[in-house]
Jmol script that loads the backbone (N, CA, C; Angstrom):
load data "model"
ATOM      1  N   MET A   1     -12.228 -14.858  16.266  1.00  0.00           N
ATOM      2  CA  MET A   1     -12.234 -13.454  16.549  1.00  0.00           C
ATOM      3  C   MET A   1     -12.168 -13.262  18.056  1.00  0.00           C
ATOM      4  N   ASP A   2     -11.100 -12.717  18.567  1.00  0.00           N
ATOM      5  CA  ASP A   2     -10.927 -12.568  19.992  1.00  0.00           C
ATOM      6  C   ASP A   2     -11.398 -11.159  20.366  1.00  0.00           C
ATOM      7  N   LEU A   3     -12.602 -11.101  20.968  1.00  0.00           N
ATOM      8  CA  LEU A   3     -13.205  -9.793  21.287  1.00  0.00           C
ATOM      9  C   LEU A   3     -13.072  -9.534  22.793  1.00  0.00           C
ATOM     10  N   SER A   4     -12.851  -8.278  23.117  1.00  0.00           N
ATOM     11  CA  SER A   4     -12.825  -7.934  24.504  1.00  0.00           C
ATOM     12  C   SER A   4     -14.155  -8.104  25.155  1.00  0.00           C
ATOM     13  N   PRO A   5     -14.237  -8.274  26.447  1.00  0.00           N
ATOM     14  CA  PRO A   5     -15.538  -8.460  27.138  1.00  0.00           C
ATOM     15  C   PRO A   5     -16.528  -7.360  26.854  1.00  0.00           C
ATOM     16  N   ARG A   6     -16.063  -6.125  26.613  1.00  0.00           N
ATOM     17  CA  ARG A   6     -16.999  -5.024  26.414  1.00  0.00           C
ATOM     18  C   ARG A   6     -17.858  -5.222  25.170  1.00  0.00           C
ATOM     19  N   PHE A   7     -17.338  -5.975  24.132  1.00  0.00           N
ATOM     20  CA  PHE A   7     -18.138  -6.227  22.951  1.00  0.00           C
ATOM     21  C   PHE A   7     -19.035  -7.481  23.224  1.00  0.00           C
ATOM     22  N   ARG A   8     -18.478  -8.521  23.821  1.00  0.00           N
ATOM     23  CA  ARG A   8     -19.218  -9.765  24.018  1.00  0.00           C
ATOM     24  C   ARG A   8     -20.419  -9.619  24.974  1.00  0.00           C
ATOM     25  N   GLN A   9     -20.243  -8.861  26.040  1.00  0.00           N
ATOM     26  CA  GLN A   9     -21.237  -8.801  27.090  1.00  0.00           C
ATOM     27  C   GLN A   9     -22.275  -7.628  26.856  1.00  0.00           C
ATOM     28  N   SER A  10     -21.988  -6.751  25.962  1.00  0.00           N
ATOM     29  CA  SER A  10     -22.816  -5.546  25.864  1.00  0.00           C
ATOM     30  C   SER A  10     -23.919  -5.718  24.817  1.00  0.00           C
ATOM     31  N   GLY A  11     -23.981  -6.850  24.081  1.00  0.00           N
ATOM     32  CA  GLY A  11     -24.986  -7.006  23.042  1.00  0.00           C
ATOM     33  C   GLY A  11     -24.680  -6.226  21.816  1.00  0.00           C
ATOM     34  N   ARG A  12     -23.462  -5.758  21.640  1.00  0.00           N
ATOM     35  CA  ARG A  12     -23.085  -4.984  20.480  1.00  0.00           C
ATOM     36  C   ARG A  12     -22.788  -5.881  19.254  1.00  0.00           C
ATOM     37  N   ILE A  13     -22.631  -7.169  19.485  1.00  0.00           N
ATOM     38  CA  ILE A  13     -22.421  -8.104  18.363  1.00  0.00           C
ATOM     39  C   ILE A  13     -23.704  -8.859  18.046  1.00  0.00           C
ATOM     40  N   GLN A  14     -24.057  -8.881  16.765  1.00  0.00           N
ATOM     41  CA  GLN A  14     -25.257  -9.627  16.318  1.00  0.00           C
ATOM     42  C   GLN A  14     -24.833 -10.551  15.210  1.00  0.00           C
ATOM     43  N   LEU A  15     -25.363 -11.767  15.238  1.00  0.00           N
ATOM     44  CA  LEU A  15     -25.149 -12.722  14.149  1.00  0.00           C
ATOM     45  C   LEU A  15     -26.013 -12.333  12.976  1.00  0.00           C
ATOM     46  N   LEU A  16     -25.545 -12.606  11.783  1.00  0.00           N
ATOM     47  CA  LEU A  16     -26.311 -12.294  10.558  1.00  0.00           C
ATOM     48  C   LEU A  16     -26.977 -13.558  10.033  1.00  0.00           C
ATOM     49  N   ARG A  17     -28.227 -13.480   9.743  1.00  0.00           N
ATOM     50  CA  ARG A  17     -29.033 -14.636   9.290  1.00  0.00           C
ATOM     51  C   ARG A  17     -28.623 -15.003   7.896  1.00  0.00           C
ATOM     52  N   ALA A  18     -28.670 -16.342   7.639  1.00  0.00           N
ATOM     53  CA  ALA A  18     -28.510 -16.865   6.298  1.00  0.00           C
ATOM     54  C   ALA A  18     -29.697 -17.797   6.033  1.00  0.00           C
ATOM     55  N   ARG A  19     -29.754 -18.376   4.887  1.00  0.00           N
ATOM     56  CA  ARG A  19     -30.901 -19.257   4.558  1.00  0.00           C
ATOM     57  C   ARG A  19     -31.006 -20.421   5.534  1.00  0.00           C
ATOM     58  N   ASP A  20     -29.873 -21.042   5.891  1.00  0.00           N
ATOM     59  CA  ASP A  20     -29.935 -22.196   6.772  1.00  0.00           C
ATOM     60  C   ASP A  20     -29.327 -21.920   8.127  1.00  0.00           C
ATOM     61  N   GLY A  21     -29.474 -20.800   8.656  1.00  0.00           N
ATOM     62  CA  GLY A  21     -28.931 -20.482  10.011  1.00  0.00           C
ATOM     63  C   GLY A  21     -28.352 -19.123  10.050  1.00  0.00           C
ATOM     64  N   PHE A  22     -27.024 -19.089  10.301  1.00  0.00           N
ATOM     65  CA  PHE A  22     -26.337 -17.805  10.432  1.00  0.00           C
ATOM     66  C   PHE A  22     -25.070 -17.824   9.563  1.00  0.00           C
ATOM     67  N   ARG A  23     -24.639 -16.676   9.127  1.00  0.00           N
ATOM     68  CA  ARG A  23     -23.398 -16.559   8.381  1.00  0.00           C
ATOM     69  C   ARG A  23     -22.253 -16.898   9.288  1.00  0.00           C
ATOM     70  N   THR A  24     -21.247 -17.554   8.697  1.00  0.00           N
ATOM     71  CA  THR A  24     -20.091 -18.016   9.524  1.00  0.00           C
ATOM     72  C   THR A  24     -18.943 -17.040   9.447  1.00  0.00           C
ATOM     73  N   ARG A  25     -18.916 -16.143   8.481  1.00  0.00           N
ATOM     74  CA  ARG A  25     -17.756 -15.230   8.342  1.00  0.00           C
ATOM     75  C   ARG A  25     -18.133 -13.752   8.364  1.00  0.00           C
ATOM     76  N   SER A  26     -19.279 -13.404   8.935  1.00  0.00           N
ATOM     77  CA  SER A  26     -19.611 -12.001   9.107  1.00  0.00           C
ATOM     78  C   SER A  26     -20.556 -11.827  10.265  1.00  0.00           C
ATOM     79  N   VAL A  27     -20.407 -10.664  10.908  1.00  0.00           N
ATOM     80  CA  VAL A  27     -21.285 -10.299  12.048  1.00  0.00           C
ATOM     81  C   VAL A  27     -21.646  -8.804  11.915  1.00  0.00           C
ATOM     82  N   ARG A  28     -22.575  -8.420  12.727  1.00  0.00           N
ATOM     83  CA  ARG A  28     -22.912  -6.978  12.867  1.00  0.00           C
ATOM     84  C   ARG A  28     -22.329  -6.548  14.189  1.00  0.00           C
ATOM     85  N   LEU A  29     -21.564  -5.479  14.138  1.00  0.00           N
ATOM     86  CA  LEU A  29     -20.947  -4.887  15.322  1.00  0.00           C
ATOM     87  C   LEU A  29     -21.288  -3.438  15.328  1.00  0.00           C
ATOM     88  N   ASP A  30     -22.074  -3.018  16.293  1.00  0.00           N
ATOM     89  CA  ASP A  30     -22.516  -1.579  16.338  1.00  0.00           C
ATOM     90  C   ASP A  30     -23.164  -1.160  15.062  1.00  0.00           C
ATOM     91  N   ASP A  31     -24.047  -2.005  14.495  1.00  0.00           N
ATOM     92  CA  ASP A  31     -24.814  -1.703  13.311  1.00  0.00           C
ATOM     93  C   ASP A  31     -23.890  -1.546  12.106  1.00  0.00           C
ATOM     94  N   ARG A  32     -22.702  -2.117  12.102  1.00  0.00           N
ATOM     95  CA  ARG A  32     -21.848  -2.130  10.965  1.00  0.00           C
ATOM     96  C   ARG A  32     -21.462  -3.593  10.639  1.00  0.00           C
ATOM     97  N   THR A  33     -21.353  -3.910   9.379  1.00  0.00           N
ATOM     98  CA  THR A  33     -21.029  -5.279   9.034  1.00  0.00           C
ATOM     99  C   THR A  33     -19.483  -5.458   9.033  1.00  0.00           C
ATOM    100  N   VAL A  34     -19.092  -6.539   9.707  1.00  0.00           N
ATOM    101  CA  VAL A  34     -17.704  -6.921   9.790  1.00  0.00           C
ATOM    102  C   VAL A  34     -17.504  -8.285   9.202  1.00  0.00           C
ATOM    103  N   VAL A  35     -16.690  -8.442   8.148  1.00  0.00           N
ATOM    104  CA  VAL A  35     -16.392  -9.735   7.611  1.00  0.00           C
ATOM    105  C   VAL A  35     -15.106 -10.222   8.261  1.00  0.00           C
ATOM    106  N   ILE A  36     -15.064 -11.560   8.469  1.00  0.00           N
ATOM    107  CA  ILE A  36     -13.952 -12.202   9.207  1.00  0.00           C
ATOM    108  C   ILE A  36     -13.198 -13.076   8.193  1.00  0.00           C
ATOM    109  N   GLY A  37     -11.907 -12.853   8.144  1.00  0.00           N
ATOM    110  CA  GLY A  37     -11.068 -13.647   7.277  1.00  0.00           C
ATOM    111  C   GLY A  37      -9.684 -13.847   7.828  1.00  0.00           C
ATOM    112  N   ARG A  38      -8.907 -14.487   7.078  1.00  0.00           N
ATOM    113  CA  ARG A  38      -7.523 -14.786   7.460  1.00  0.00           C
ATOM    114  C   ARG A  38      -6.616 -14.188   6.404  1.00  0.00           C
ATOM    115  N   ALA A  39      -5.648 -13.420   6.851  1.00  0.00           N
ATOM    116  CA  ALA A  39      -4.618 -12.825   5.916  1.00  0.00           C
ATOM    117  C   ALA A  39      -3.713 -13.953   5.500  1.00  0.00           C
ATOM    118  N   GLY A  40      -3.414 -13.973   4.207  1.00  0.00           N
ATOM    119  CA  GLY A  40      -2.428 -14.976   3.721  1.00  0.00           C
ATOM    120  C   GLY A  40      -1.051 -14.507   4.017  1.00  0.00           C
ATOM    121  N   GLN A  41      -0.263 -15.368   4.579  1.00  0.00           N
ATOM    122  CA  GLN A  41       1.128 -14.995   4.880  1.00  0.00           C
ATOM    123  C   GLN A  41       1.976 -15.173   3.672  1.00  0.00           C
ATOM    124  N   ALA A  42       2.678 -14.153   3.277  1.00  0.00           N
ATOM    125  CA  ALA A  42       3.561 -14.196   2.099  1.00  0.00           C
ATOM    126  C   ALA A  42       4.779 -15.084   2.484  1.00  0.00           C
ATOM    127  N   GLU A  43       5.545 -15.390   1.452  1.00  0.00           N
ATOM    128  CA  GLU A  43       6.719 -16.261   1.688  1.00  0.00           C
ATOM    129  C   GLU A  43       7.641 -15.625   2.739  1.00  0.00           C
ATOM    130  N   ALA A  44       8.123 -16.497   3.636  1.00  0.00           N
ATOM    131  CA  ALA A  44       8.991 -16.027   4.730  1.00  0.00           C
ATOM    132  C   ALA A  44      10.369 -15.654   4.126  1.00  0.00           C
ATOM    133  N   GLY A  45      10.919 -14.622   4.668  1.00  0.00           N
ATOM    134  CA  GLY A  45      12.196 -14.136   4.222  1.00  0.00           C
ATOM    135  C   GLY A  45      12.757 -13.202   5.287  1.00  0.00           C
ATOM    136  N   PRO A  46      13.859 -12.601   5.022  1.00  0.00           N
ATOM    137  CA  PRO A  46      14.447 -11.660   5.972  1.00  0.00           C
ATOM    138  C   PRO A  46      13.552 -10.402   6.051  1.00  0.00           C
ATOM    139  N   GLY A  47      13.556  -9.800   7.228  1.00  0.00           N
ATOM    140  CA  GLY A  47      12.776  -8.602   7.368  1.00  0.00           C
ATOM    141  C   GLY A  47      11.412  -8.858   8.054  1.00  0.00           C
ATOM    142  N   PRO A  48      10.523  -7.870   7.976  1.00  0.00           N
ATOM    143  CA  PRO A  48       9.228  -8.015   8.626  1.00  0.00           C
ATOM    144  C   PRO A  48       8.349  -9.038   7.933  1.00  0.00           C
ATOM    145  N   THR A  49       7.422  -9.580   8.698  1.00  0.00           N
ATOM    146  CA  THR A  49       6.484 -10.523   8.157  1.00  0.00           C
ATOM    147  C   THR A  49       5.555  -9.834   7.186  1.00  0.00           C
ATOM    148  N   ALA A  50       5.261 -10.430   6.071  1.00  0.00           N
ATOM    149  CA  ALA A  50       4.353  -9.855   5.083  1.00  0.00           C
ATOM    150  C   ALA A  50       3.096 -10.679   4.936  1.00  0.00           C
ATOM    151  N   TYR A  51       1.972 -10.052   4.810  1.00  0.00           N
ATOM    152  CA  TYR A  51       0.702 -10.695   4.671  1.00  0.00           C
ATOM    153  C   TYR A  51      -0.052 -10.172   3.423  1.00  0.00           C
ATOM    154  N   ARG A  52      -0.854 -11.061   2.814  1.00  0.00           N
ATOM    155  CA  ARG A  52      -1.674 -10.649   1.705  1.00  0.00           C
ATOM    156  C   ARG A  52      -3.093 -10.411   2.241  1.00  0.00           C
ATOM    157  N   LEU A  53      -3.663  -9.218   2.003  1.00  0.00           N
ATOM    158  CA  LEU A  53      -5.003  -8.886   2.447  1.00  0.00           C
ATOM    159  C   LEU A  53      -5.893  -8.951   1.211  1.00  0.00           C
ATOM    160  N   HIS A  54      -7.000  -9.612   1.340  1.00  0.00           N
ATOM    161  CA  HIS A  54      -7.948  -9.763   0.243  1.00  0.00           C
ATOM    162  C   HIS A  54      -9.174  -8.858   0.475  1.00  0.00           C
ATOM    163  N   ARG A  55      -9.606  -8.210  -0.558  1.00  0.00           N
ATOM    164  CA  ARG A  55     -10.780  -7.358  -0.408  1.00  0.00           C
ATOM    165  C   ARG A  55     -12.057  -8.244  -0.430  1.00  0.00           C
ATOM    166  N   TYR A  56     -12.998  -7.891   0.413  1.00  0.00           N
ATOM    167  CA  TYR A  56     -14.249  -8.595   0.407  1.00  0.00           C
ATOM    168  C   TYR A  56     -15.101  -8.088  -0.729  1.00  0.00           C
ATOM    169  N   ARG A  57     -15.676  -8.955  -1.532  1.00  0.00           N
ATOM    170  CA  ARG A  57     -16.474  -8.527  -2.706  1.00  0.00           C
ATOM    171  C   ARG A  57     -17.878  -8.068  -2.396  1.00  0.00           C
ATOM    172  N   GLY A  58     -18.353  -8.459  -1.257  1.00  0.00           N
ATOM    173  CA  GLY A  58     -19.707  -8.107  -0.855  1.00  0.00           C
ATOM    174  C   GLY A  58     -19.760  -6.746  -0.162  1.00  0.00           C
ATOM    175  N   SER A  59     -20.861  -6.522   0.473  1.00  0.00           N
ATOM    176  CA  SER A  59     -21.005  -5.251   1.225  1.00  0.00           C
ATOM    177  C   SER A  59     -20.590  -5.409   2.659  1.00  0.00           C
ATOM    178  N   ALA A  60     -19.563  -4.710   3.030  1.00  0.00           N
ATOM    179  CA  ALA A  60     -19.037  -4.741   4.389  1.00  0.00           C
ATOM    180  C   ALA A  60     -18.425  -3.388   4.755  1.00  0.00           C
ATOM    181  N   ASP A  61     -18.593  -3.028   6.011  1.00  0.00           N
ATOM    182  CA  ASP A  61     -17.980  -1.807   6.517  1.00  0.00           C
ATOM    183  C   ASP A  61     -16.539  -2.019   6.929  1.00  0.00           C
ATOM    184  N   PHE A  62     -16.295  -3.190   7.558  1.00  0.00           N
ATOM    185  CA  PHE A  62     -14.933  -3.455   8.105  1.00  0.00           C
ATOM    186  C   PHE A  62     -14.509  -4.909   7.735  1.00  0.00           C
ATOM    187  N   VAL A  63     -13.206  -5.067   7.655  1.00  0.00           N
ATOM    188  CA  VAL A  63     -12.631  -6.426   7.450  1.00  0.00           C
ATOM    189  C   VAL A  63     -11.741  -6.728   8.638  1.00  0.00           C
ATOM    190  N   TYR A  64     -12.077  -7.905   9.220  1.00  0.00           N
ATOM    191  CA  TYR A  64     -11.204  -8.393  10.324  1.00  0.00           C
ATOM    192  C   TYR A  64     -10.332  -9.439   9.739  1.00  0.00           C
ATOM    193  N   CYS A  65      -9.021  -9.265   9.764  1.00  0.00           N
ATOM    194  CA  CYS A  65      -8.072 -10.217   9.201  1.00  0.00           C
ATOM    195  C   CYS A  65      -7.240 -10.806  10.306  1.00  0.00           C
ATOM    196  N   HIS A  66      -7.349 -12.130  10.469  1.00  0.00           N
ATOM    197  CA  HIS A  66      -6.518 -12.857  11.425  1.00  0.00           C
ATOM    198  C   HIS A  66      -5.110 -12.910  10.863  1.00  0.00           C
ATOM    199  N   LEU A  67      -4.101 -12.549  11.657  1.00  0.00           N
ATOM    200  CA  LEU A  67      -2.710 -12.666  11.253  1.00  0.00           C
ATOM    201  C   LEU A  67      -2.161 -13.834  12.014  1.00  0.00           C
ATOM    202  N   ALA A  68      -0.873 -13.937  12.224  1.00  0.00           N
ATOM    203  CA  ALA A  68      -0.282 -15.070  12.938  1.00  0.00           C
ATOM    204  C   ALA A  68      -0.524 -14.936  14.432  1.00  0.00           C
ATOM    205  N   GLY A  69      -0.662 -16.056  15.101  1.00  0.00           N
ATOM    206  CA  GLY A  69      -0.858 -16.032  16.604  1.00  0.00           C
ATOM    207  C   GLY A  69      -2.141 -15.395  16.995  1.00  0.00           C
ATOM    208  N   SER A  70      -2.116 -14.495  17.909  1.00  0.00           N
ATOM    209  CA  SER A  70      -3.333 -13.782  18.364  1.00  0.00           C
ATOM    210  C   SER A  70      -3.430 -12.372  17.735  1.00  0.00           C
ATOM    211  N   ASN A  71      -2.641 -12.122  16.721  1.00  0.00           N
ATOM    212  CA  ASN A  71      -2.663 -10.801  16.078  1.00  0.00           C
ATOM    213  C   ASN A  71      -3.739 -10.700  15.005  1.00  0.00           C
ATOM    214  N   TYR A  72      -4.220  -9.481  14.763  1.00  0.00           N
ATOM    215  CA  TYR A  72      -5.293  -9.254  13.820  1.00  0.00           C
ATOM    216  C   TYR A  72      -5.190  -7.787  13.302  1.00  0.00           C
ATOM    217  N   LEU A  73      -5.869  -7.560  12.233  1.00  0.00           N
ATOM    218  CA  LEU A  73      -6.148  -6.233  11.699  1.00  0.00           C
ATOM    219  C   LEU A  73      -7.675  -6.026  11.655  1.00  0.00           C
ATOM    220  N   LEU A  74      -8.165  -4.905  12.042  1.00  0.00           N
ATOM    221  CA  LEU A  74      -9.554  -4.540  11.888  1.00  0.00           C
ATOM    222  C   LEU A  74      -9.528  -3.191  11.162  1.00  0.00           C
ATOM    223  N   LEU A  75      -9.835  -3.211   9.828  1.00  0.00           N
ATOM    224  CA  LEU A  75      -9.710  -1.992   9.081  1.00  0.00           C
ATOM    225  C   LEU A  75     -10.972  -1.766   8.210  1.00  0.00           C
ATOM    226  N   PRO A  76     -11.235  -0.510   7.893  1.00  0.00           N
ATOM    227  CA  PRO A  76     -12.350  -0.209   6.991  1.00  0.00           C
ATOM    228  C   PRO A  76     -12.133  -0.903   5.662  1.00  0.00           C
ATOM    229  N   SER A  77     -13.184  -1.512   5.157  1.00  0.00           N
ATOM    230  CA  SER A  77     -13.044  -2.332   3.937  1.00  0.00           C
ATOM    231  C   SER A  77     -12.645  -1.480   2.715  1.00  0.00           C
ATOM    232  N   HIS A  78     -13.002  -0.224   2.713  1.00  0.00           N
ATOM    233  CA  HIS A  78     -12.663   0.625   1.511  1.00  0.00           C
ATOM    234  C   HIS A  78     -11.157   0.902   1.431  1.00  0.00           C
ATOM    235  N   LEU A  79     -10.415   0.604   2.463  1.00  0.00           N
ATOM    236  CA  LEU A  79      -8.962   0.840   2.416  1.00  0.00           C
ATOM    237  C   LEU A  79      -8.175  -0.286   1.699  1.00  0.00           C
ATOM    238  N   ILE A  80      -8.845  -1.401   1.474  1.00  0.00           N
ATOM    239  CA  ILE A  80      -8.194  -2.462   0.696  1.00  0.00           C
ATOM    240  C   ILE A  80      -8.553  -2.332  -0.731  1.00  0.00           C
ATOM    241  N   PRO A  81      -7.601  -2.118  -1.627  1.00  0.00           N
ATOM    242  CA  PRO A  81      -7.901  -1.912  -3.044  1.00  0.00           C
ATOM    243  C   PRO A  81      -8.554  -3.222  -3.657  1.00  0.00           C
ATOM    244  N   PRO A  82      -9.219  -3.104  -4.774  1.00  0.00           N
ATOM    245  CA  PRO A  82      -9.883  -4.231  -5.414  1.00  0.00           C
ATOM    246  C   PRO A  82      -8.935  -5.430  -5.645  1.00  0.00           C
ATOM    247  N   GLY A  83      -7.738  -5.191  -5.967  1.00  0.00           N
ATOM    248  CA  GLY A  83      -6.754  -6.289  -6.222  1.00  0.00           C
ATOM    249  C   GLY A  83      -6.108  -6.817  -4.934  1.00  0.00           C
ATOM    250  N   GLY A  84      -6.499  -6.313  -3.783  1.00  0.00           N
ATOM    251  CA  GLY A  84      -5.890  -6.770  -2.534  1.00  0.00           C
ATOM    252  C   GLY A  84      -4.756  -5.815  -2.137  1.00  0.00           C
ATOM    253  N   ALA A  85      -4.106  -6.120  -1.053  1.00  0.00           N
ATOM    254  CA  ALA A  85      -3.034  -5.285  -0.552  1.00  0.00           C
ATOM    255  C   ALA A  85      -2.004  -6.161   0.185  1.00  0.00           C
ATOM    256  N   ARG A  86      -0.844  -5.642   0.457  1.00  0.00           N
ATOM    257  CA  ARG A  86       0.228  -6.319   1.161  1.00  0.00           C
ATOM    258  C   ARG A  86       0.428  -5.569   2.452  1.00  0.00           C
ATOM    259  N   PHE A  87       0.429  -6.228   3.555  1.00  0.00           N
ATOM    260  CA  PHE A  87       0.668  -5.642   4.859  1.00  0.00           C
ATOM    261  C   PHE A  87       2.038  -6.100   5.369  1.00  0.00           C
ATOM    262  N   LEU A  88       2.935  -5.175   5.545  1.00  0.00           N
ATOM    263  CA  LEU A  88       4.243  -5.502   6.144  1.00  0.00           C
ATOM    264  C   LEU A  88       4.145  -5.159   7.627  1.00  0.00           C
ATOM    265  N   ASP A  89       4.371  -6.136   8.453  1.00  0.00           N
ATOM    266  CA  ASP A  89       4.231  -5.957   9.934  1.00  0.00           C
ATOM    267  C   ASP A  89       5.489  -5.220  10.459  1.00  0.00           C
ATOM    268  N   GLU A  90       5.468  -3.922  10.256  1.00  0.00           N
ATOM    269  CA  GLU A  90       6.545  -3.062  10.722  1.00  0.00           C
ATOM    270  C   GLU A  90       5.957  -1.706  11.147  1.00  0.00           C
ATOM    271  N   PRO A  91       6.610  -0.950  11.953  1.00  0.00           N
ATOM    272  CA  PRO A  91       6.035   0.252  12.578  1.00  0.00           C
ATOM    273  C   PRO A  91       5.542   1.295  11.543  1.00  0.00           C
ATOM    274  N   ASP A  92       6.154   1.441  10.439  1.00  0.00           N
ATOM    275  CA  ASP A  92       5.760   2.477   9.458  1.00  0.00           C
ATOM    276  C   ASP A  92       4.786   1.995   8.414  1.00  0.00           C
ATOM    277  N   SER A  93       4.278   0.807   8.542  1.00  0.00           N
ATOM    278  CA  SER A  93       3.347   0.234   7.588  1.00  0.00           C
ATOM    279  C   SER A  93       2.034   1.042   7.492  1.00  0.00           C
ATOM    280  N   THR A  94       1.431   1.073   6.336  1.00  0.00           N
ATOM    281  CA  THR A  94       0.198   1.775   6.102  1.00  0.00           C
ATOM    282  C   THR A  94      -0.897   1.308   7.033  1.00  0.00           C
ATOM    283  N   TYR A  95      -1.020   0.020   7.269  1.00  0.00           N
ATOM    284  CA  TYR A  95      -2.130  -0.509   8.033  1.00  0.00           C
ATOM    285  C   TYR A  95      -1.772  -0.800   9.539  1.00  0.00           C
ATOM    286  N   GLN A  96      -0.574  -0.403   9.945  1.00  0.00           N
ATOM    287  CA  GLN A  96      -0.080  -0.748  11.301  1.00  0.00           C
ATOM    288  C   GLN A  96      -1.062  -0.141  12.391  1.00  0.00           C
ATOM    289  N   ARG A  97      -1.644   0.961  12.123  1.00  0.00           N
ATOM    290  CA  ARG A  97      -2.541   1.633  13.150  1.00  0.00           C
ATOM    291  C   ARG A  97      -3.800   0.751  13.396  1.00  0.00           C
ATOM    292  N   PHE A  98      -4.069  -0.182  12.486  1.00  0.00           N
ATOM    293  CA  PHE A  98      -5.239  -1.050  12.641  1.00  0.00           C
ATOM    294  C   PHE A  98      -4.911  -2.408  13.256  1.00  0.00           C
ATOM    295  N   LYS A  99      -3.662  -2.656  13.600  1.00  0.00           N
ATOM    296  CA  LYS A  99      -3.219  -3.930  14.149  1.00  0.00           C
ATOM    297  C   LYS A  99      -3.614  -3.997  15.625  1.00  0.00           C
ATOM    298  N   ASN A 100      -4.243  -5.124  15.966  1.00  0.00           N
ATOM    299  CA  ASN A 100      -4.618  -5.435  17.323  1.00  0.00           C
ATOM    300  C   ASN A 100      -5.374  -4.319  18.048  1.00  0.00           C
ATOM    301  N   SER A 101      -6.209  -3.656  17.306  1.00  0.00           N
ATOM    302  CA  SER A 101      -7.047  -2.545  17.819  1.00  0.00           C
ATOM    303  C   SER A 101      -8.435  -2.452  17.200  1.00  0.00           C
ATOM    304  N   PHE A 102      -9.384  -2.100  18.013  1.00  0.00           N
ATOM    305  CA  PHE A 102     -10.752  -1.840  17.508  1.00  0.00           C
ATOM    306  C   PHE A 102     -10.957  -0.384  17.368  1.00  0.00           C
ATOM    307  N   ALA A 103      -9.923   0.393  17.373  1.00  0.00           N
ATOM    308  CA  ALA A 103     -10.041   1.892  17.232  1.00  0.00           C
ATOM    309  C   ALA A 103     -10.709   2.312  15.939  1.00  0.00           C
ATOM    310  N   ALA A 104     -10.608   1.499  14.888  1.00  0.00           N
ATOM    311  CA  ALA A 104     -11.195   1.844  13.595  1.00  0.00           C
ATOM    312  C   ALA A 104     -12.685   2.024  13.724  1.00  0.00           C
ATOM    313  N   LEU A 105     -13.353   1.336  14.698  1.00  0.00           N
ATOM    314  CA  LEU A 105     -14.770   1.437  14.801  1.00  0.00           C
ATOM    315  C   LEU A 105     -15.216   2.805  15.224  1.00  0.00           C
ATOM    316  N   THR A 106     -14.380   3.501  15.932  1.00  0.00           N
ATOM    317  CA  THR A 106     -14.753   4.880  16.412  1.00  0.00           C
ATOM    318  C   THR A 106     -14.029   5.970  15.718  1.00  0.00           C
ATOM    319  N   SER A 107     -12.878   5.668  15.116  1.00  0.00           N
ATOM    320  CA  SER A 107     -12.054   6.748  14.575  1.00  0.00           C
ATOM    321  C   SER A 107     -12.307   7.000  13.090  1.00  0.00           C
ATOM    322  N   ILE A 108     -12.945   6.094  12.426  1.00  0.00           N
ATOM    323  CA  ILE A 108     -13.164   6.218  10.975  1.00  0.00           C
ATOM    324  C   ILE A 108     -14.628   6.468  10.727  1.00  0.00           C
ATOM    325  N   SER A 109     -14.904   7.534   9.987  1.00  0.00           N
ATOM    326  CA  SER A 109     -16.292   7.865   9.648  1.00  0.00           C
ATOM    327  C   SER A 109     -16.652   7.160   8.356  1.00  0.00           C
ATOM    328  N   LEU A 110     -17.803   6.479   8.330  1.00  0.00           N
ATOM    329  CA  LEU A 110     -18.180   5.810   7.116  1.00  0.00           C
ATOM    330  C   LEU A 110     -19.096   6.599   6.274  1.00  0.00           C
TER     331      LEU A 110
END
end "model"
wireframe off; spacefill off
backbone 0.3
color backbone group
């Protein structure tokens, strides 16, 4: 998870305790739970890159999905349907506004 210095240095990120230490795929960011995962890349073909987004089954406010390279999505977890979703990396995509941005933390009311 590549976070800007404003998050790392401000104490806004907290690790979540587990039985034997800390959780490896979730953190607390501004008192909201963020789960960390990797989007599955759909089969390569002509056109925009497609990714499979999986819904987190536990309790989380946001899902951070690593895409290819240094790209990511940070989106409210309730926007991913129970069966998952497909993200097409193109300008008119439903989730494009969440790509490479932490704006969801301030723009979406939970």
